[in-house]
ROVOSE-106426 format. One line per 10 residues: their letters; for each residue y, z, x of N, C-alpha, C. Coordinates in Angstrom, 2 decimals, m for minus. Layout:
N
A) Y/Z/X/Y/Z/X/Y/Z/X  ...
END
This chain:
151
MFKEFRAFIM) 14.24/m4.56/m33.35/14.03/m3.75/m32.17/12.56/m3.86/m31.70  11.62/m3.91/m32.64/10.21/m4.03/m32.28/9.95/m5.35/m31.56  10.59/m6.44/m32.02/10.41/m7.74/m31.37/10.93/m7.71/m29.94  12.06/m7.06/m29.74/12.61/m6.95/m28.38/11.67/m6.16/m27.48  11.14/m5.06/m28.03/10.22/m4.24/m27.26/8.96/m5.02/m26.90  8.42/m5.77/m27.87/7.23/m6.58/m27.62/7.52/m7.64/m26.57  8.69/m8.28/m26.65/9.06/m9.29/m25.65/9.18/m8.65/m24.27  9.72/m7.44/m24.22/9.86/m6.72/m22.95/8.50/m6.41/m22.35  7.58/m5.92/m23.18/6.25/m5.56/m22.71/5.47/m6.79/m22.25  5.66/m7.90/m22.91/4.89/m9.10/m22.60/5.42/m9.86/m21.39
RGNVLDLAVA) 6.55/m9.45/m20.87/7.06/m10.12/m19.66/6.10/m9.88/m18.51  5.99/m10.85/m17.64/5.03/m10.79/m16.55/5.23/m9.61/m15.61  6.46/m9.31/m15.26/6.67/m8.25/m14.28/6.32/m6.88/m14.83  6.43/m6.66/m16.14/6.04/m5.39/m16.73/4.52/m5.24/m16.67  3.81/m6.31/m16.95/2.35/m6.26/m16.86/1.90/m6.04/m15.42  2.58/m6.71/m14.49/2.26/m6.51/m13.08/2.49/m5.05/m12.67  3.58/m4.49/m13.16/3.89/m3.09/m12.85/2.82/m2.16/m13.42  2.38/m2.43/m14.64/1.34/m1.60/m15.25/0.05/m1.65/m14.43  m0.34/m2.83/m14.00/m1.53/m2.98/m13.18/m1.35/m2.23/m11.85  m0.17/m2.34/m11.27/0.10/m1.65/m10.00/0.02/m0.14/m10.16
VIIGAAFGKI) 0.51/0.39/m11.27/0.45/1.84/m11.49/m1.00/2.30/m11.62  m1.81/1.54/m12.35/m3.22/1.91/m12.52/m3.96/1.85/m11.19  m3.74/0.79/m10.43/m4.39/0.68/m9.12/m3.86/1.77/m8.19  m2.57/2.06/m8.27/m1.98/3.11/m7.44/m2.58/4.47/m7.73  m2.83/4.76/m9.00/m3.44/6.04/m9.36/m4.85/6.14/m8.79  m5.62/5.06/m8.89/m6.97/5.07/m8.33/m6.92/5.20/m6.82  m5.99/4.50/m6.19/m5.83/4.58/m4.74/m5.41/5.99/m4.33  m4.57/6.63/m5.15/m4.15/7.99/m4.87/m5.32/8.95/m4.83  m6.29/8.75/m5.72/m7.47/9.61/m5.72/m8.30/9.42/m4.45  m8.38/8.17/m4.00/m9.11/7.90/m2.76/m8.43/8.58/m1.58
VTSLTDDVIM) m7.10/8.47/m1.53/m6.35/9.09/m0.42/m6.46/10.61/m0.49  m6.41/11.17/m1.70/m6.56/12.62/m1.84/m7.92/13.07/m1.32  m8.95/12.34/m1.67/m10.28/12.68/m1.17/m10.35/12.54/0.35  m9.76/11.46/0.87/m9.74/11.27/2.33/m9.04/12.44/3.01  m7.91/12.85/2.44/m7.16/13.96/3.03/m7.93/15.27/2.91  m8.37/15.61/1.68/m9.01/16.90/1.45/m10.39/17.02/2.10  m11.15/15.93/2.08/m12.54/16.00/2.50/m12.81/15.53/3.92  m11.86/14.78/4.51/m12.11/14.25/5.86/m11.04/14.73/6.85  m9.80/14.44/6.57/m8.75/14.69/7.57/m8.41/16.17/7.72  m8.17/16.87/6.60/m7.78/18.27/6.71/m8.87/19.15/7.33
PVIGKLSGGL) m10.16/18.92/7.03/m11.17/19.71/7.73/m11.17/19.46/9.25  m10.92/18.21/9.66/m10.84/17.92/11.10/m9.64/18.63/11.71  m8.50/18.56/11.02/m7.31/19.26/11.53/m7.56/20.75/11.57  m8.23/21.28/10.54/m8.56/22.70/10.53/m9.48/23.08/11.68  m10.46/22.22/11.96/m11.39/22.48/13.07/m10.65/22.47/14.41  m9.77/21.46/14.57/m9.02/21.36/15.83/m8.04/22.52/16.01  m7.58/23.09/14.90/m6.62/24.19/14.99/m7.30/25.56/14.91  m8.59/25.60/15.13/m9.29/26.87/15.20/m9.85/27.35/13.86  m10.20/26.43/13.00/m10.82/26.82/11.74/m9.85/27.10/10.61  m8.60/26.69/10.77/m7.63/26.91/9.71/m7.93/26.04/8.51
DFSSHFIRLG) m7.87/26.63/7.33/m8.01/25.90/6.09/m6.64/25.92/5.42  m5.95/24.80/5.49/m4.57/24.77/5.02/m4.45/25.04/3.53  m5.45/24.66/2.76/m5.34/24.81/1.31/m5.29/26.28/0.89  m5.75/27.18/1.73/m5.76/28.60/1.36/m4.61/29.38/1.98  m3.66/28.72/2.55/m2.51/29.41/3.11/m1.42/29.55/2.06  m1.03/30.79/1.81/m0.01/31.04/0.79/0.65/32.38/1.06  1.77/32.57/0.39/2.47/33.85/0.42/2.55/34.33/m1.03  2.09/35.54/m1.26/2.14/36.10/m2.61/3.56/36.58/m2.87  4.13/36.15/m4.01/5.51/36.48/m4.35/5.61/37.54/m5.44  4.50/37.89/m6.03/4.53/38.88/m7.11/3.31/39.77/m7.08
DIPADYKGSL) 3.28/40.65/m8.04/2.17/41.60/m8.13/0.93/40.95/m8.73  m0.19/41.53/m8.36/m1.48/41.07/m8.89/m1.75/41.85/m10.18  m2.18/41.17/m11.24/m2.47/41.89/m12.49/m3.53/42.98/m12.27  m3.42/44.06/m13.03/m4.33/45.20/m12.88/m5.77/44.82/m13.21  m5.96/43.87/m14.13/m7.31/43.51/m14.53/m7.90/42.38/m13.68  m7.25/42.01/m12.59/m7.73/40.92/m11.71/m8.94/41.40/m10.91  m10.01/40.61/m10.91/m11.24/41.00/m10.22/m11.66/39.97/m9.19  m10.83/38.95/m8.95/m11.20/37.91/m8.00/m10.82/38.28/m6.57  m10.96/37.31/m5.70/m10.66/37.50/m4.29/m9.15/37.55/m4.07  m8.73/38.44/m3.20/m7.31/38.54/m2.87/m6.86/37.47/m1.89
TSYADLKKAG) m7.82/36.73/m1.32/m7.49/35.68/m0.35/m7.71/34.29/m0.92  m8.07/34.20/m2.19/m8.33/32.90/m2.80/m7.08/32.41/m3.51  m6.51/31.35/m2.97/m5.30/30.76/m3.57/m5.58/30.29/m4.99  m6.70/29.62/m5.20/m7.04/29.08/m6.51/m7.23/30.20/m7.54  m7.94/31.27/m7.14/m8.18/32.38/m8.08/m6.88/33.09/m8.43  m6.05/33.36/m7.43/m4.78/34.04/m7.70/m3.85/33.19/m8.56  m3.84/31.91/m8.28/m2.99/31.01/m9.07/m3.48/30.95/m10.51  m4.80/30.92/m10.69/m5.39/30.89/m12.03/m5.05/32.17/m12.79  m4.95/33.29/m12.08/m4.63/34.57/m12.71/m3.14/34.69/m13.03  m2.34/33.73/m12.59/m0.92/33.76/m12.91/m0.06/34.49/m11.90
VPLLGYGEFI) m0.59/34.75/m10.73/0.17/35.42/m9.68/1.13/34.39/m9.07  2.44/34.74/m8.97/3.36/33.79/m8.34/3.07/33.67/m6.84  2.86/32.44/m6.39/2.48/32.19/m5.00/3.34/31.09/m4.41  3.57/31.19/m3.13/4.22/30.11/m2.38/3.10/29.46/m1.57  2.59/28.32/m2.07/1.42/27.67/m1.47/1.81/26.66/m0.42  2.25/27.13/0.74/2.68/26.21/1.79/1.52/25.40/2.37  0.31/25.91/2.30/m0.86/25.16/2.77/m1.10/23.94/1.90  m0.96/24.09/0.60/m1.11/22.96/m0.32/0.00/21.94/m0.07  1.20/22.44/0.24/2.30/21.53/0.56/1.98/20.71/1.81  1.43/21.35/2.82/1.05/20.62/4.04/0.02/19.54/3.70
TQAVNFLIVA) m0.94/19.88/2.87/m1.96/18.90/2.46/m1.32/17.72/1.75  m0.40/17.99/0.83/0.27/16.91/0.10/1.17/16.08/1.02  1.79/16.71/2.00/2.63/15.97/2.96/1.75/15.01/3.79  0.58/15.48/4.21/m0.35/14.62/4.94/m0.80/13.47/4.04  m1.09/13.78/2.76/m1.42/12.74/1.79/m0.35/11.67/1.75  0.89/12.09/1.64/2.01/11.16/1.57/2.09/10.29/2.82  1.95/10.90/3.98/2.03/10.15/5.23/0.92/9.10/5.32  m0.26/9.45/4.86/m1.37/8.50/4.88/m1.07/7.32/3.95  m0.63/7.62/2.74/m0.30/6.55/1.78/0.81/5.67/2.33  1.86/6.30/2.87/2.98/5.53/3.41/2.53/4.64/4.56
FIIFLLVRAV) 1.67/5.15/5.43/1.19/4.36/6.56/0.33/3.19/6.10  m0.53/3.42/5.12/m1.38/2.35/4.61/m0.53/1.27/3.93  0.46/1.69/3.15/1.37/0.72/2.53/2.13/m0.06/3.60  2.55/0.62/4.65/3.23/m0.06/5.76/2.33/m1.13/6.36  1.06/m0.78/6.59/0.12/m1.76/7.16/m0.09/m2.94/6.22  m0.19/m2.67/4.92/m0.37/m3.76/3.96/0.85/m4.69/3.93  2.04/m4.10/3.87/3.26/m4.92/3.84/3.39/m5.71/5.13  3.05/m5.09/6.23/3.12/m5.78/7.53/2.17/m6.97/7.57  0.95/m6.77/7.06/m0.03/m7.86/7.04/0.41/m8.99/6.12  0.96/m8.65/4.96/1.45/m9.68/4.04/2.61/m10.44/4.67
NKAMTLGARR) 3.52/m9.74/5.31/4.65/m10.41/5.97/4.18/m11.36/7.06  3.19/m10.93/7.84/2.65/m11.81/8.88/1.99/m13.04/8.28  1.25/m12.84/7.20/0.58/m13.97/6.55/1.61/m14.94/5.98  2.66/m14.41/5.38/3.70/m15.28/4.82/4.44/m16.02/5.93  4.72/m15.35/7.03/5.40/m15.99/8.16/4.53/m17.09/8.75  3.24/m16.81/8.89/2.31/m17.80/9.42/2.24/m19.00/8.49  2.17/m18.76/7.19/2.14/m19.85/6.22/3.41/m20.69/6.27  4.56/m20.03/6.42/5.82/m20.76/6.51/5.88/m21.59/7.79  5.36/m21.07/8.87/5.34/m21.82/10.13/4.45/m23.06/10.01  3.30/m22.88/9.39/2.39/m24.03/9.22/3.03/m25.10/8.33
AAAEVAAPPP) 3.69/m24.67/7.27/4.35/m25.63/6.37/5.46/m26.36/7.10  6.23/m25.64/7.92/7.31/m26.26/8.69/6.74/m27.23/9.71  5.62/m26.90/10.32/5.02/m27.78/11.31/4.51/m29.05/10.65  3.96/m28.92/9.45/3.47/m30.11/8.74/4.62/m31.03/8.36  5.75/m30.45/7.96/6.91/m31.25/7.57/7.55/m31.87/8.81  7.64/m31.14/9.90/8.34/m31.61/11.09/7.59/m32.72/11.81  6.31/m32.67/11.86/5.53/m33.66/12.60/4.93/m34.68/11.64  5.49/m35.90/11.60/4.90/m36.91/10.72/3.54/m37.34/11.29  2.66/m37.78/10.42/1.34/m38.18/10.90/1.44/m39.44/11.77  0.58/m39.60/12.74/0.63/m40.79/13.59/0.30/m42.04/12.77
ESADVILLRE) 0.96/m43.13/13.15/0.75/m44.38/12.42/m0.61/m44.98/12.78  m1.21/m45.59/11.79/m2.51/m46.21/12.02/m2.34/m47.54/12.76  m3.43/m48.03/13.31/m3.40/m49.30/14.05/m3.03/m50.46/13.13  m3.43/m50.40/11.87/m3.09/m51.46/10.92/m1.59/m51.56/10.71  m0.93/m50.41/10.57/0.53/m50.41/10.36/1.23/m50.98/11.59  0.78/m50.58/12.75/1.39/m51.08/13.98/1.22/m52.59/14.09  0.04/m53.10/13.79/m0.24/m54.54/13.83/0.62/m55.30/12.82  0.76/m54.78/11.61/1.59/m55.42/10.59/3.06/m55.46/11.01  3.53/m54.42/11.65/4.92/m54.43/12.14/5.11/m55.50/13.21  4.16/m55.62/14.10/4.26/m56.64/15.14/4.27/m58.04/14.53
IRDELRARGR) 3.43/m58.27/13.54/3.41/m59.58/12.86/4.76/m59.82/12.18  5.28/m58.82/11.49/6.58/m58.97/10.84/7.67/m59.32/11.84  7.69/m58.58/12.94/8.72/m58.82/13.95/8.57/m60.23/14.54  7.34/m60.69/14.75/7.10/m62.04/15.29/7.57/m63.10/14.30  7.30/m62.92/13.04/7.74/m63.87/12.01/9.27/m63.92/11.93  9.92/m62.81/12.03/11.38/m62.79/12.03/11.95/m63.53/13.25  11.30/m63.30/14.37/11.78/m63.97/15.60/11.62/m65.49/15.48  10.55/m65.99/14.90/10.33/m67.43/14.71/11.31/m68.01/13.71  11.65/m67.24/12.70/12.57/m67.73/11.69/13.99/m67.90/12.22  14.36/m67.24/13.24/15.70/m67.32/13.83/15.82/m68.51/14.76
Q) 14.73/m69.02/15.21/14.79/m70.12/16.18/15.07/m71.43/15.56
END
């Protein structure tokens, strides 16, 4: 069983997948930063100063010993108060849309590059190179010799 597992792990597509997951995780952090630090503040500014990350609905009671802010989603969540964090959901939905759009652009670019490469390869195969003057001259000599041999 260990040999089968080792053979499975050493296959190329498994290694490619592992690399893709690691790169994807790093890319996810970049997109999260882009969303949290650039896009959501702009959306908040355009919508009148709304901060989506702090929008929530409290679903339970606040502990008696709680001393934090009643409007802080992070503090209430840390204290164990059940919350419906729809603002965080909006942030994650925007994150997803950004990632999906960037992946769409990448796949589109790769498809265009592959199509262009296929067109170039087809053009090279379809159009034979022009014959050189030497080849043309040798054909004429051959044809002349054949014509003399028939006479």
